[in-house]
N, C-alpha and C positions, 0 to 999 in steps of 0.2 A: 645202167638203169635208164629206161626211157620214160619220159613224162609226156602224157597226152593232155589235150585241153579238156576242161570240165564242161560237160554238156549242160547248157542252160535249160534245155527242154525238160530236164528231170524235175525241176521245181514246178513247172507247169503241170506235169503229170501228177506230182504229189498233191498239188492244190486241187486238181480235179478229182482225184481219188478221195481226198478229204471231204469234199462236198458230197460226193456220191455216197460215201460210207455213212455220213451223218443222216442223210435222207433215208437210207436203207436201214438205219439203226445197226450198223456193223462197226465193230471196233477195229483198231489198227495196232500193229505191233510197236510202232514208234511211241515212245513215252518221253515225257519231259515237260519243261515249262512252256515251250513254244506250242506243243501239241495241246496242252490244257487251255492255254489262252485262245488258240484258234477255235477249239470246240466251244468254249464259253461264248465268244463273240458270235459265232455262227448260230448257236442255239438261241442266244438273246435276240438276234435279228429275225430268226424264223418265228419266234413267239410274238415279237412286236408286229411283224407283218401280218400274222394270223389275226391278232386282235384288231388291228386297224382295218383289215379287209372285211372281217365279219361285221364290225360296227358300221362301216361305210356301206356295205351291201344291204344291211338291214334298213338303214335310212333311205337308200334309193328304192328299196322294195316298198317302204311305207308311202313314198310319194307316187308310186305307180298304182297302188291299190285304190280303186275308186270307192268312195264311201257309199254305203247302201242307204238310200233315202226311202223311208216308208211314208207314203201319203195315203190317208184314209180314202180319198176319192179325188178324181180330177174331172168329173163331169156330173151332170144331173143324174144319169143312170147309175153312176157309182155312189152318189149320195143316197139314192133310193135303195140300193142293195145293202148298204151298211146300216148298222143299228147303234153305233157308238155316238154319233154326233147328230144333234137335232138342228133344225133350221130356224133361224130368226130373220126378221126383216122389218122394214119400216112400215108404219101403219098406212101411209099414203103412197106406197111404192107402186110402180107399174107392174112389178112381178106379182104382187098380191092380187091385183085385179086379174092378171092372166091366170093365176091358179084358180080363182073363184069362177072364172068363165070357161074353164077347160071342160071338155066333154068327158063323160064317165069312161073309164078304162084307159084314158091316155096317160102319158107320163106325167104331165103337169097335174092331172087330177089325183094320181096316186101320191105325188110329191106333196100335195096339200095336206096329207095326213102326217107328214113329217114336221110340219110347222109347230114349234114349241112355244112361240111367243113373239112379241113385238118390242122393239127398242128404238129410241130416238136420240139418246145421249151418245155422242160420238166418242167421248173419252171412255165411257163405260163399255161401249161396244168393242173398242180396240183392246182394252184390258181383258175382257171376257174371251175374246177370240184367241188372244195370245195364251191364255190359261187353258184353252181347249174346252170351254164350257159349251160352245155351240158354234155353228157356221153362220155367217151373216151374208146376205145377198143384197147388193146395191149396185149403183152405177160403177163401171170399171174405172173411170177417171177419178172418182172419189176414193176408191180403194188404192189406186196408185199414188194419189196425193198423200194418203195416210201412211203408206209404206215408205214413201220418200222422206217424210218428216221423221218417222221412227228410225230409219237408217241413219239420218243425219245426226240424231241425238245419241243413239246407242251403238252405231256401227254394225248392227245386225238387222236382218229383215223382220223376223218375228212373225210375219204373216205370209201365207202362201195363197196365191190366187189360182183358180183353175185355168187351164189353157183353152178350155172349150167355153164359148160364149153361151150363156144360159138362154137369154131371150134377146135376139137382135131387135133393135129399135130404129125405125126410120121415120124421120119427120118430113112431112110434105106440106107445101103451101099452095093454095089455089087462089088465083086472082085473075082478073080480066087481062087479056093480052094488051089492050090499049092503055092500061093503067100506068101512070107515070112512075109508080114505085118499082116497076119492073127493072128500070135502069139501076136502081139501088140494089136490088136483089142480084142482078148479074154481077155487079161489082163485088158484092160480098162473097158470092160463089167463087169468083176468080181469086179472091184473097183468102179463101178458106185454108189453103195449104200453109199460109203464113201462121195462122193460129195453131195448127198442128206442130209446126216447127218450134214455135215459142213454148208450147206445152211440153214437148219432148226435151227441150233444153232445161226446163225447170224440173223435170223428173229424171235427171241424169243418174241419180243415185239408185234408182229402182230397177235399172236394167238387169243387174245380176240376180235380182230377187224373182224374176219372172220364170226362171228355170230352176226346178228343185235341186238337181245335181250341181249346177253352177253356183247356186246359193250356198250350199253346204261347203263346197270346195273353196268358195271365196271367204267364208267365215273361218275356215280352218287354215287359210293361207296357202292352199295348194295351187300348183300351176304346172304347166308342162315342163318337162326336163330340158335343160339347155346344156351346151358344151361346158359352161362354167361349173355345172354340178359334178363333172367328172375330173375336175382339177385335183381334188384330193387323191383320187385313185392314181392319176398320173404321177403325182408327187411321190407316192409310196414306191412305185416302180422306179422312178428316176433316182430317188434317194438310195434304193438298194443297189442300182447299177453304179452310182457314184462311190458309195462306200466300198463295195467289192473291188472296184477298179483301183481306188486309193490304197486299199490294203495290199492288193497284188503288186502295185508299183512300189510300195514301201518295202515289201518283202524282197523284191528284186534289188533295190538299192542297198538294203542292209546286208543282203547276201554278198554283194560285190565289195562292200566296205569291210566286211569281216573276213574276207579271203586273204591269206598270207601273201606278202609282197616279195619274199626272198625266193630266189631261183634255186633249184636243186643242183648240187655239185657232186662230182665223183670223188670218192675218198682216195688219196694217194697210197701206193704200195710202200711197204717198208724198204728203206734204203734208197728211195727215189725222192728227189725234191718235189715238194708240193707245188702244183701249178693249176690254175683254174682251167676247167674244162667246159667248153661251151657245147650245150646240147642242141642239136638241130631237130627241128620238128619234122616229123615224117608224115 
């Protein structure tokens, strides 16, 4: 009798066929405890990976979907075309004078019919605007200051300002060229940028509130995706590779340890003394 070496590639083929058969929902003829354990572990890992991937992909999709922001209007023309929000203003505002002096048929003249009342209490104006009772028009810096204070207290913007300027206001001063005050005016004009810098520093919390989409995303804690957001997905794949490699190596070690260590011998014939026979590999 001749003995040949056991092919180790057979276990690799069996392991590969096991994975393919489970994925294709096909049974195998091999039965036993080892087969049932392998099927159980493989099925458990597939279900766990499916659940983790579905949940993780859902969370990633939720961060990619931009929120839909509905704004009633973003300009004077939009304010005129809608009928849900009325316009309020201060009694002594420049805008009220501009509406009253507007020529018939112009946008400002038509918008004068949208005025629903006048208000001067800043706290009441802020609360009414947040509740959506009316839209209030005033100086932009005053609105930004109110939004900055509101965001500092509540962490939310609460108020949205239009991106279009309603009535641009320009202040001009006339004086004689030889007047001594001209030197002071020139100095103030040169330092006007400093005032804007100081004002912007004080209104740092209102930056995100100027854009509707950015405001909503900021309140919902949304941001752009980073590489760290994909660590969970990478860990799922890495864990699968590590577990499968460990199981395969363990099977190979157990297979070698369970293999019998005795060498086959040739049985002696009757009437002849028994002597060991060494088999040579061919």
